[in-house]
N, C-alpha and C positions, 0 to 999 in steps of 0.2 A: 504493498499500500503506499502511496506517496507520501510526502508530508504535506502537501496541498489539498489532500483529500478529505480531509475532518477539518470543521470549523474550529477557529481558536476556544477555547475552553472560557466558559462563563463563569463568575463568582455569583455566590447565592445573592450577592448586591449587585449585579449588572442589570442594568435598566433594560427592560424587552425590546424597547428599538434598537439596541448593541447588539443584541444576540438575533435578531430579524435580519439586521443589515448584513452582519457576516455569512449569515446563512445565503442570503440575497445573492452575495456577490459571488459567493463560491456557486449556487446555482447557475449562476451567468456562465460562468465559467466551465463548468460540465456541459451547459446547453451547448456553447461553441464548439464541445469536444463530441459532442455527441452522446452523452451518457444520460439519457433521459431517465433511466431508473432512478440515479444519484438527484435529477434534478426533483424528481416525484417525492423522494424521500426527504430532500432538505425543506420543499415545501412541508409535507406534514410534520417535519419537528419545528416550525416556524409556530403551526397549529397548536400543537403541546407549549410553545412557550409562552403563547397567548390565550389560555384558555376562556377567559373571561371577557373578551372583547364583545363589542356592540354588533359586529357585522359579522355575518354566518361566513364560513371559508370559499363559500361559491361566488359570493357577492365582492371580492376583493380582488384587486389584479393581481392575474397568475399569470399571463402569458408574457414571455422572455421579450417581448418589444414593451410591453407595459412596465414590467419591471426594470427594464434598461432605461425607460424613460423619466419612471418617477423620480430620480434622485435631480432632477433637471428642474423639475416644477419650483422648488423653493426658489430658485435662482431669479436672477434679474435679466437672462436670453430670453429673446423673443423666439416664438416657433421657428422663426426662419435661422436662427442663430443654432437652436438645438440641433434641428435638422441637419445644416453643415458640419457641425460636430460628431453626429453619427454617420454620418456619409448617406442620409437619407434625403429625401424631397421633403418639402414643406408641407405638403398633403397627406403625405404618410404620418408625419409627425401628428398632424391636427387630428387625422383619424383615430390615433391611438391617444391623445389626450381625451377626445370624445368619448372613448370606451372606458377610459380610467374614470371619467365625470360620472358617466352612466353606470359603473358597478358601486362608484363610492357614494352614489346618490345626490350629485353636488351639482352645480351650475357655473361656477368659478374654478379658477385655478387657485385663489388663496384659501375657499373651501375646501378644495380637494387636496391641499397642503394639510390644514387643519384636520381633515378627517383621517388622513393618512398619518398623522404624527400621532393621533388618538387611537389608533388602532395597532401602532406598531410598524408601520411598515416606513416611517421616517423618523430621524432624530428630533429632537425639540429644537 
């Protein structure tokens, strides 16, 4: 087993967003490598870390595209800037953002950031 195959250990005092973020980053790496079963396992671990969240697991952003885009939402970057950094077209980013809003049940970027922070997908 590689050293990068397991997420960093969390202490009992680690905030849930930190545990989730490390697993999301590792899931992105595993997705690129084609290891879909590890990605599913990491997403299940996120469910275990956040047992009391308000949203059901089916309602939170889960696609690799959405997970890759989510950390850019709290930034000052416009959708076109995000698209450029991710080597995507602006319309693709706009579609992914719309899907995130729908799954989080919000209608604005600020609300999406707030909701994602509350359920542990983003840090404070």
